[in-house]
Structure formats: C-alpha cells, structure tokens
C-alpha positions in Angstrom: -7.8 30.1 -35.6 -6.1 28.8 -32.5 -7.6 26.9 -29.5 -7.4 29.3 -26.3 -7.1 28.2 -22.7 -10.5 29.7 -22.1 -12.0 27.0 -24.7 -10.4 24.2 -22.9 -11.7 25.3 -19.5 -15.2 25.7 -20.6 -15.2 22.2 -22.4 -13.5 20.5 -19.4 -16.2 22.1 -17.2 -18.9 21.0 -19.4 -17.4 17.3 -19.9 -17.0 17.0 -16.0 -20.4 18.2 -15.0 -22.3 17.0 -18.0 -24.5 20.0 -17.6 -24.0 23.4 -19.0 -26.0 25.3 -16.1 -23.7 23.8 -13.5 -20.7 24.3 -15.6 -21.2 28.0 -16.0 -21.9 28.4 -12.3 -18.5 26.5 -11.9 -16.6 29.2 -14.2 -18.7 32.2 -13.2 -19.9 33.1 -16.5 -23.2 33.2 -18.3 -24.3 30.0 -20.0 -24.6 31.6 -23.2 -21.1 32.6 -23.2 -20.0 29.0 -22.2 -22.1 27.5 -25.1 -20.4 30.0 -27.5 -17.1 28.9 -26.2 -17.9 25.0 -26.6 -18.9 25.8 -30.1 -15.9 27.9 -31.0 -13.8 25.1 -29.7 -15.6 22.4 -31.9 -15.3 24.6 -34.8 -11.4 25.1 -34.2 -11.0 21.4 -33.4 -13.2 20.3 -36.5 -14.9 17.5 -34.5 -18.1 17.4 -32.5 -17.0 16.9 -28.8 -20.4 16.9 -27.1 -23.9 15.7 -27.9 -26.4 18.2 -26.4 -30.2 17.6 -26.1 -32.8 19.2 -23.9 -32.5 16.4 -21.3 -28.5 15.5 -21.2 -25.2 16.3 -22.2 -22.6 13.3 -23.3 -19.3 13.2 -24.6 -18.6 11.8 -28.2 -15.8 9.5 -28.8 -13.8 12.5 -30.1 -14.8 14.4 -26.8 -13.4 11.4 -24.7 -10.1 11.5 -26.6 -9.9 15.2 -26.3 -10.7 15.5 -22.5 -7.4 13.8 -21.3 -5.3 16.2 -23.2 -7.4 19.2 -22.5 -6.7 18.5 -18.9 -3.0 18.0 -19.3 -2.8 21.4 -21.2 -4.7 23.1 -18.3 -2.4 21.3 -15.7 0.6 22.5 -17.4 -0.4 26.0 -17.9 -1.2 26.1 -14.1 2.1 24.6 -13.2 3.8 27.1 -15.5 2.1 30.0 -13.6 3.1 28.7 -10.4 6.7 28.1 -11.4 6.9 31.7 -12.8 5.6 33.0 -9.4 8.0 30.8 -7.5 10.9 32.0 -9.4 9.8 35.5 -9.2 9.7 35.0 -5.4 13.0 33.0 -5.5 11.4 29.9 -4.1 10.5 26.6 -5.6 7.3 24.6 -4.7 6.1 21.1 -4.7 2.5 19.9 -4.7 1.8 16.6 -3.0 -1.7 15.0 -3.8 -3.9 12.8 -1.8 -6.7 10.6 -2.9 -8.1 10.7 0.6 -7.3 13.1 3.6 -6.9 10.6 6.0 -3.3 9.5 4.6 -2.0 13.0 5.5 -1.5 12.1 9.0 1.0 9.2 8.8 3.2 11.5 6.5 3.6 14.2 8.9 7.2 13.3 9.8 7.9 13.0 6.0 6.7 16.5 5.5 8.7 17.7 8.6 12.0 15.9 7.2 11.5 17.3 3.8 10.8 20.8 5.3 14.2 20.3 7.2 16.2 19.1 4.1 14.7 21.5 1.7 13.8 24.8 3.7 14.0 26.6 0.1 10.8 24.8 -1.0 7.2 25.6 -0.4 4.9 22.6 -0.1 1.4 22.5 -1.0 -1.3 20.0 -0.3 -3.8 18.9 -2.8 -6.9 16.9 -1.3 -8.3 15.3 -5.0 -11.5 13.6 -5.4 -12.2 10.0 -4.5 -12.8 9.3 -8.0 -9.3 10.2 -9.1 -7.1 7.3 -8.1 -4.1 9.4 -9.3 -4.6 12.0 -6.4 -4.2 14.9 -9.0 -1.4 13.6 -11.1 -3.5 12.9 -14.1 -5.2 16.5 -13.8 -1.9 18.2 -13.2 -2.8 19.4 -9.8 0.0 17.5 -8.2 3.6 16.8 -8.6 3.6 13.5 -6.6 0.5 11.9 -4.9 -0.3 9.2 -2.2 -2.3 6.8 -4.0 -4.1 3.5 -2.8 -4.9 0.1 -4.4 -5.0 -1.0 -7.9 -5.6 1.5 -10.8 -4.2 2.0 -14.2 -0.4 2.9 -13.6 0.5 3.4 -17.2 3.2 6.1 -17.5 3.4 6.3 -13.6 6.0 5.1 -11.1 5.4 4.2 -7.7 7.4 3.7 -4.1 5.7 1.5 -1.6 4.7 3.3 1.9 2.5 0.8 3.8 -0.6 -1.6 3.5 -3.9 -0.9 5.0 -6.5 -3.6 5.8 -9.6 -3.4 3.5 -12.9 -4.4 4.5 -16.5 -3.1 4.4 -18.2 -0.2 5.9 -21.6 -0.8 7.4 -23.9 1.0 9.3 -24.1 0.6 13.3 -27.4 -1.1 12.9 -26.5 -3.3 9.9 -26.7 -7.1 10.6 -23.1 -7.6 9.7 -22.0 -4.9 12.2 -22.4 -7.5 15.1 -19.7 -9.8 13.5 -16.0 -9.8 14.0 -15.5 -10.2 10.3 -17.4 -11.2 7.2 -16.7 -13.8 4.4 -16.5 -13.1 0.7 -19.8 -14.7 0.3 -21.5 -12.5 2.6 -20.0 -9.5 0.9 -21.2 -10.3 -2.6 -24.7 -10.9 -1.3 -24.9 -7.4 0.0 -26.1 -4.3 -2.0 -23.5 -1.8 -2.7 -22.8 1.6 -4.2 -21.4 2.7 -7.7 -19.0 5.8 -8.5 -18.4 7.5 -11.8 -14.7 6.8 -12.4 -12.8 6.4 -16.0 -10.4 3.8 -14.6 -11.9 0.2 -14.9 -9.0 -1.3 -13.0 -9.6 1.1 -10.1 -13.5 0.5 -10.1 -13.0 -3.3 -10.4 -10.6 -3.3 -7.4 -13.1 -1.5 -5.0 -16.0 -3.5 -6.3 -14.1 -6.7 -5.5 -14.8 -8.1 -9.1 -12.1 -10.7 -9.0 -14.0 -12.4 -5.9 -17.4 -12.2 -7.2 -17.2 -15.2 -9.8 -18.8 -13.3 -12.6 -21.7 -12.1 -10.5 -22.4 -8.5 -11.0 -22.7 -6.3 -7.9 -26.1 -5.2 -6.9 -26.0 -1.5 -7.2 -28.7 0.5 -5.1 -26.9 3.9 -5.1 -23.9 6.2 -6.4 -21.6 8.8 -5.0 -19.1 11.1 -6.1 -17.5 11.9 -2.7 -16.5 10.2 0.4 -19.1 12.2 2.3 -21.7 10.7 -0.1 -20.6 7.0 0.4 -20.5 7.4 4.1 -24.2 8.9 4.1 -25.4 5.9 2.2 -23.9 3.4 4.7 -25.1 5.2 7.6 -28.4 5.3 6.0 -28.5 1.4 5.7 -28.7 1.3 1.9 -25.9 -1.2 1.7 -22.3 -1.8 2.2 -19.2 -0.8 0.4 -15.5 -1.7 0.3 -13.3 0.6 2.3 -9.8 0.8 4.2 -9.8 0.6 7.9 -7.7 3.8 8.4 -10.6 5.9 6.8 -13.3 4.4 9.3 -11.0 4.7 12.0 -10.5 8.6 11.5 -14.4 9.1 11.5 -14.7 8.2 15.4 -17.4 6.1 17.0 -20.0 8.7 16.7 -19.9 8.5 12.8 -22.5 5.9 12.5 -20.1 3.7 10.5 -18.4 0.4 11.3 -15.5 -1.3 10.0 -15.6 -5.1 9.4 -12.7 -7.1 7.7 -13.4 -9.4 4.9 -11.7 -12.6 5.1 -9.4 -13.5 2.3 -9.6 -9.8 0.8 -6.2 -8.7 0.1 -4.9 -5.4 1.9 -4.6 -2.1 0.0 -1.2 -0.9 -0.8 -0.6 2.8 0.1 2.2 4.2 -2.2 3.8 7.4 -3.4 3.1 7.9 -7.2 4.8 10.2 -9.7 4.9 10.7 -13.6 7.5 8.1 -15.4 10.6 10.0 -16.4 10.1 12.8 -14.0 13.5 14.2 -13.1 12.4 17.0 -10.9 14.7 16.5 -7.9 12.1 17.8 -5.6 9.9 14.7 -6.4 12.8 12.4 -5.8 13.7 14.3 -2.6 10.0 14.0 -1.2 9.9 10.4 -2.1 13.4 9.7 -0.2 12.0 11.6 2.9 8.7 9.8 2.9 10.4 6.2 2.6 12.9 7.4 5.2 10.1 8.3 7.5 8.2 5.1 7.0 11.3 3.1 7.9 12.0 5.1 11.2 8.5 4.9 12.1 8.2 1.0 11.4 4.6 1.7 11.6 1.9 0.1 9.7 -1.0 2.7 10.0 
C-alpha cells in the first residue's frame, strides 16, 4: 500500500498544530477522517509517528524524522502543480519568500528590475512565519527567500543584501525606553519571550545566548507570530531582541520602542536559495536584487 498526499497533509497538519481538532479544522475535514488518515499513514510507514493521549499530541523520533521529508514532498507536489499551470499558460513563475513583511519595501526596485528583465515571469510573494528562518524555502513555499541573521544554512546558499541594527523592543512605559541605548548586562537581566522553532542556531541568535555567559534567559511568555511578540512587549511583560527596521515600520503609535544594545552585532539580511539550484529565474532575481542594492547604496 502506497503513501498518498492526503496522508502526508494530514500528518503535517497534526504535527504542526499538535492538536487533532485544530488540524481537522485547518484541513476542513472531520476529526475522525483525520485520525483515520494518520493511522493509515503509520501503518504504511510501519512506525508510530505520533503519541496521542487525552491531553496532548507529541511527535515520536520517527515522526520528527518523517516531518521534514513530508514537507518537502508536499512542497514539491505544489510546485509541480504550479509549474504545470504556468506551462499551460505559457508563462513561468518565481516565488520569493520573506521571513517578515518589512523587508519587502527595500526590494521594490529589485522586483521592478526583474519585471523589466523577465516580463515573461509571474512573480509571487510568500510571507512566511516568523518561526521559519528560511522564509518558506524549507517547506517548499518559496524558490528564493529574504532571510535574516544566523540560522542553520546547511544545503543553502546566500547573497548579502544589507545589515540592520539589532536591539530590543520595549514598551513605551518600560524603564529602558527612556535610555538612548542599553548594555548587554541590562539586556540579560530583563525577562523575555520564547518561540517554538526547530533550528537551535536561529533560536540562540535571537536569545543572544552567546552574550549571556551561560545564564539562561528568563522566559515569561511565548509567541508564534510577530503580532504576539509585539503584544507581549506592549503589555510590559518583558523585552525581546528585534531589528530596528521592524519597529520603524510600526510607527510611533504602536506602543513599541526600539533601543540599540551596545556591543550587539547587527543582523545580516540576505537572499537565500537551495544549494545546487540551477533555475535561471532564481539566479536572475538574485542578480537583480544585488544590482538594486548597489544602485541604492542604502542601508535600510
């Protein structure tokens, strides 16, 4: 018996939600049908992928190993459908991913330049989740992505675009908001927020682990989206590392203030694509982005 795409979609939904009810709602199917598809998948794989109790759902080691490959298969299937449709229409397409929407604005000229050079190509934008440092590359939702800072770049290639100051986001009424800048010592004394991410390099980078001298951060809340992070900051629950560009785009009425941290290295913003990718559309977009950055001579 073969594994079908519906089985993979069911498993990925449950693995990401860790809740059968939410996963079923996400797929718009009955919970019983979802449970049946996951059970069928486990039977066909020959391994238990999920541990289910009345209180929680967890991935087994086999499930963790299976998840990345399942995402790649689904992403490949989606790209195959998109390629077939594009071929049928006589046009090609390129999807550009972003970790955060704020990085789209500095690349407007790059998109315009690409449209001028490749008018035969439809460009699509994928605004990913803040917990995915690859901007959709890992899931197959993007062909090339704008990425930020340190993360596991195994199997990926990058091209530098610009650097962005990295500091802390604080609420307007926070005691550190009145300072022009804060020190590393002040940063590590403040409570902060956790976020679920599979890449430890990415998590450590935004937790400033290499600056804490072995002291664990004081976690008081967690978030999965940028909105959740900003609400925690506005609510005075703590502070969090962030890029200056993100806070600048919020405006003065956001309730969030950016303060640079002395001695904290800036974040590199770069284009990223899969190693060995020979798609000329990817290389053409990379060239347009790098050309536009050199023309602008701007550090956004």
